N, C-alpha and C positions, 0 to 999 in steps of 0.2 A: 504494499500500499504506500502510495506517495504521501509524504507528509504535507499537511495542509498549511498554507501560508497564514500569517497572523494579520493580514490586512483587513480592516473593517469592511463589512459586506453591507452594501445597500443595493437592493434590486434596481432602483431607479432614482433619478434626481428628485422625483416627486415624493419619495419616501424618506428623504434625509431629515434629520432632526431640525427643528425650527431654530432661527437664529436671532430674531429681534429680542431685545431685553424685556419688552412687555410680554411677548409670547413665552419666553422662558419663565417668567414669573408666574404666568398662568399655569403653565405645564407643571411647575413645581408644586403648586397648591393642589391642582387636580390629581396629580400622581399620588400625593399623600392621601387624599380623600378616596379616590377610586380604589386603590390597593387595599386600604383598611376596611372600607364599608361596602364596596361593590360599585359597579357602574350605574346600576338602575336607580338606586336610592339617592344619588347625589345629583342635584339639579344645577342648571346654569345659574339660577337665581342664587342658590346657596354659595356657589363659587364667586359670583359677582359681589355678593355681600361681604364675604370674607376678604376679597381682594380690595374692597373699597372702590370699586369702579362700576360704571353702569353696564347693563347687559348689552348695550349698543357697542361699547368699547370691546367687550368680550367677543361678540359676534363679528366685529371687524377683523379680529385676529383668527378666529375659528368659526367657520360658517355653521357648524352644528356640534352637538355633543359627541357625535361619532368622529368628526374630524379632530376634535380635541383628544379623544381616546386614542386615535392613531398616533398623534403627536407624543402622547404620554408613553405609549408602547415603544416608539422609536427612541425616546429619551432613555427608557429603561434599557433597551438593547445597547445603545451607545455606552452607557455607564458600565454595563456588564462587560462588554468587550474591551473597554478601556482598562478595567481592573484585571481581566484575564490576560491581556496583552502585557501588563505590567508584571504579573506573576511569571509568565513565560520568559520575559527578558531578565528578570531578577534571578531566576533559577535555571537559566539556560544551561543545558548539558548534564543536569542532575534530574533524571526522569522521575525518581521517587519523590524528591522535594517538590518538583513541578506538580505532580499528582496530588500530594498532600495539601499544598497551598491552593491548588485549583479547586479541590473539593471544599476547602474552608471558604473560599471566595464564593463559590456557587451557593453554599449554605447560607452565607450572609445575605445574598441577594434574594434567595427564595423566602427568607423570613419576612421580607417586606410585603409579600403578597398573601392575602388571606383568601379562604375559600369562596366567599361571596363574589369576589372579583372574577375568579376563573369561571364560576358558574354563569355570571351575568354576561361576560364576553361571549361565551359559547352560545348563550340564548339570544342575546340582543345584537351581536355583531359577528356573525359566523365567519364572514370574510376576514375579519381581523383575527379571530381565533385561528384561522388557517395560516395567516401571516405569522402568528406566534409559533405555531408548530413548525412551519418552514424554517424560521430563523433558529429555533431551538435545535432542529436537525442539523443545520449548517454549522452551528457552533460546536455541537458534540462531535461532528465529523472532523472539524478543523483542529480543536484543541486536544481532545482525547486521541484523535488519530495521530497527531504529532507525538504525544507522550507515549502511546503504545509502540509507535515505530522506534523511538529512542529507547524505550524500556526493553524491547526485543533485542536491540543491538547490544545493550549493556548486560543482558542476561537476567533482568528482574521480571520480565514479562514472558510467559510461556511461549515457546516458538512452535509448539505442535498445533496451535490454533491460529489461523491467519488473522492478521490485524483487521482486515475487512469484515471477517465473520464476527470478531469481538464487537466492532462498532455496530454491526447490524443487530446483534443480540441486545446491546445497550439501547439502541434506538427503538427496537421492538418493545422492550420492557417499559420504556418511558412512554411510548405512544399508547400502550395498553393500560397503563395505570394512571398516568398523569392527565386524567380527564375528569370533569366534575362528577359524573355518575359513578365511576369506579372508586374515586376517592371517598365519596359519601358512603358508598356501600362498605368500604374497608375501614371507615373512620379515620382517614388520613387527612392531613394538612399538606400543602405543597412542599414545605421543608422536610417533613418526616417522610413523605413519599419518595422524593429524590434521594434522601439519605439511605433509605432502605434499599432502593434499586442499585445504587452505586456500590454499597457495601457488599451485597450479594454478588453482583457481577465481578467486582475486583477480587473478592475472595476466591473466585474461581480462576482468575487469570494471573494473579501475582504468584511467582514461584517461591521456593524456600529462601533464595537469596534476597528477594524483595521483602519478605516478611521479617528478615532479621534486621532490616533497616529501621 
């Protein structure tokens, strides 16, 4: 498997994070409320009141709550990728350290997201839920793919299972479990779901040399 590059991925210019200071301020407040309380229960009136601005000003930056949600998601993606890139640069060449810090970084980022948000996005904005799934897949392929490649070369990741297969198993588990219906059925939150999946997968692919680190 070819190692994935660590260049930020944006499908098109239209999906890039917002740049104006007013828009960034709106996104920061919306991100806190959406992730904590869900998308459906937070209104544009609520956000305008907290921001101390009129709804006209709010709608001048974002034409709808869905457009604002898209900007919030892209802001989240950008912050995750920035932190993951920093981990990869800081621990370059040490696959086990990269893996440990990558998992800690992902754990911190999933702690921000509460179950109502995941549920609401899937119900209210399925096209954006698809965007989340696509970006999640791309990041898993890029970052874990690179670490698994490095780990196989240094002997801490099993070589009898191909890197591509390991990634597909990881992606399959994430896809099957990290959705609102399954998480609710299993009584999981995003952070505990991710942690359980990664722990189980890695337990099967890290060899004795890696476990001793």
